[in-house]
C-alpha positions in Angstrom: 97.6 75.9 85.7 99.5 79.4 86.1 100.7 80.6 88.9 98.9 83.1 90.7 100.5 86.4 90.1 99.8 85.4 86.1 96.1 84.7 87.0 95.8 88.3 88.4 97.8 89.9 85.8 96.1 87.8 82.9 99.4 86.6 81.4 100.8 83.6 79.7 103.3 81.7 80.9 106.4 81.8 79.4 107.9 78.9 77.5 110.9 77.0 79.6 113.0 77.4 76.6 112.8 81.3 77.2 114.4 80.1 80.4 118.8 79.8 80.7 119.0 75.9 82.4 120.1 77.0 85.9 118.4 75.8 88.6 114.8 76.9 90.2 112.8 79.4 88.5 113.6 81.9 90.8 117.3 81.1 89.7 116.7 81.6 86.2 115.1 84.8 86.4 118.0 86.4 88.1 120.6 84.8 85.9 118.8 86.6 82.8 120.6 89.7 82.6 118.7 92.8 83.7 115.3 93.0 82.8 115.2 90.4 80.0 112.3 88.7 81.9 110.5 91.5 82.0 110.5 92.2 78.6 110.5 88.8 77.0 106.7 89.2 79.3 104.3 90.8 77.1 100.7 91.7 78.2 98.1 90.3 75.9 96.1 93.3 73.6 93.2 92.9 76.3 95.6 94.6 79.3 98.0 96.3 77.0 95.3 98.0 75.0 94.6 99.7 78.4 97.7 100.7 79.7 99.3 102.3 77.4 102.4 103.5 79.5 106.1 102.6 78.7 107.1 101.6 82.1 110.7 102.1 83.5 112.6 100.2 86.2 114.8 100.9 89.0 117.0 98.6 91.1 115.9 98.7 95.1 118.9 98.6 97.7 117.9 95.0 97.9 119.0 94.2 93.9 115.2 93.8 93.2 113.7 95.4 89.9 110.8 97.4 90.5 108.7 98.7 87.8 107.1 102.1 87.5 105.5 104.2 85.4 106.7 108.2 85.5 104.3 109.9 83.5 103.1 113.5 82.6 105.2 116.8 83.7 103.6 120.0 85.4 104.4 122.2 88.1 104.4 121.2 91.6 105.0 118.3 93.4 104.2 114.8 91.9 101.6 112.7 92.6 102.5 109.6 93.6 100.3 106.2 93.7 100.9 103.7 95.6 98.6 100.4 95.0 97.1 97.7 97.1 96.8 94.2 97.2 96.9 92.2 94.8 96.9 95.1 92.3 99.5 96.9 90.4 100.0 100.4 88.5 97.4 99.0 86.3 94.8 100.1 88.9 95.5 103.9 88.6 96.0 103.5 84.8 92.9 105.7 83.9 93.3 108.3 86.7 97.1 108.5 85.6 95.4 109.3 81.7 93.5 111.9 83.2 96.2 113.9 85.3 99.2 113.4 83.7 98.9 116.7 81.8 98.2 118.4 84.9 101.3 116.9 87.0 103.6 114.2 87.0 102.4 111.1 88.3 104.8 108.3 89.9 102.8 104.7 89.9 105.5 102.4 90.9 104.6 98.3 91.3 105.6 97.3 94.4 108.0 94.0 94.9 105.9 90.7 94.4 103.5 92.8 92.4 102.6 93.5 88.2 106.0 93.8 86.2 108.2 94.2 89.3 110.6 91.0 90.3 108.9 88.6 92.5 111.5 87.5 94.6 110.7 84.4 97.3 110.7 85.3 100.6 113.6 85.7 102.4 115.0 87.2 99.6 112.6 90.1 100.0 110.6 90.6 103.3 107.2 91.3 102.3 106.8 93.3 105.2 105.9 97.2 105.8 109.7 98.2 106.3 110.7 96.0 102.8 108.3 97.6 100.9 108.4 101.7 102.6 111.9 101.2 101.8 111.8 100.5 99.0 109.5 103.5 98.0 111.6 105.6 99.6 114.2 104.3 97.6 112.8 105.1 94.5 111.5 108.9 95.0 115.2 109.7 96.5 116.5 108.0 92.4 114.1 110.1 91.3 115.0 113.2 93.2 112.0 113.9 94.3 111.7 115.6 97.6 108.1 116.0 98.0 104.8 114.1 96.6 101.1 114.5 96.9 100.6 110.9 98.3 97.7 109.2 96.7 97.2 105.1 98.3 94.6 102.4 98.1 94.8 99.5 100.5 98.2 98.5 101.3 99.5 101.3 99.4 98.3 103.5 102.4 100.4 101.3 105.1 103.6 101.4 102.9 102.8 105.1 102.0 102.0 106.4 105.6 104.7 104.0 106.6 107.7 105.6 104.3 107.0 109.4 105.0 106.1 108.8 108.9 108.9 110.3 110.3 109.5 113.1 107.1 106.1 114.6 107.0 107.4 117.4 105.3 107.7 115.3 101.9 104.0 114.9 101.8 101.9 117.8 100.0 98.5 116.5 100.3 97.2 112.8 101.0 94.8 111.4 99.3 93.5 107.7 101.2 91.4 105.2 99.0 89.5 101.9 100.3 
């Protein structure tokens, strides 16, 4: 069988020939050049045809590779779209396509989801504190001081926790459930 995260994404397992010969699969992933594992991961046509984006990657303070979309431009604060669990930026694909002509859309894949790294615990805490810190680090890295926040499910807890002590960084909030 496929690993659970591959089933959710509809991905095929990467043949062992693509890994260097080191310890566990997680060690193998870390041994590759930055993002080489993700670059070798090809979305099936049934997904890639519905996900016409050129994603980008950000290295979190913990050293993990976080995938995110940065689409569109326009006046005003960017729209930060935070997905729930177990989804990824694919969840917002139609919304991004509809609004990117009117504003900048940022949609990260939380660590452990989508096209971001999936480190084992305790290498990553998989808790609210760690996820919200990654969101703030991404915003700071992109030079974004203020956002229009759109959150769904677990993304709501992550987004609200990230900005709880900095309400001035949120222009508007949309909560989805």
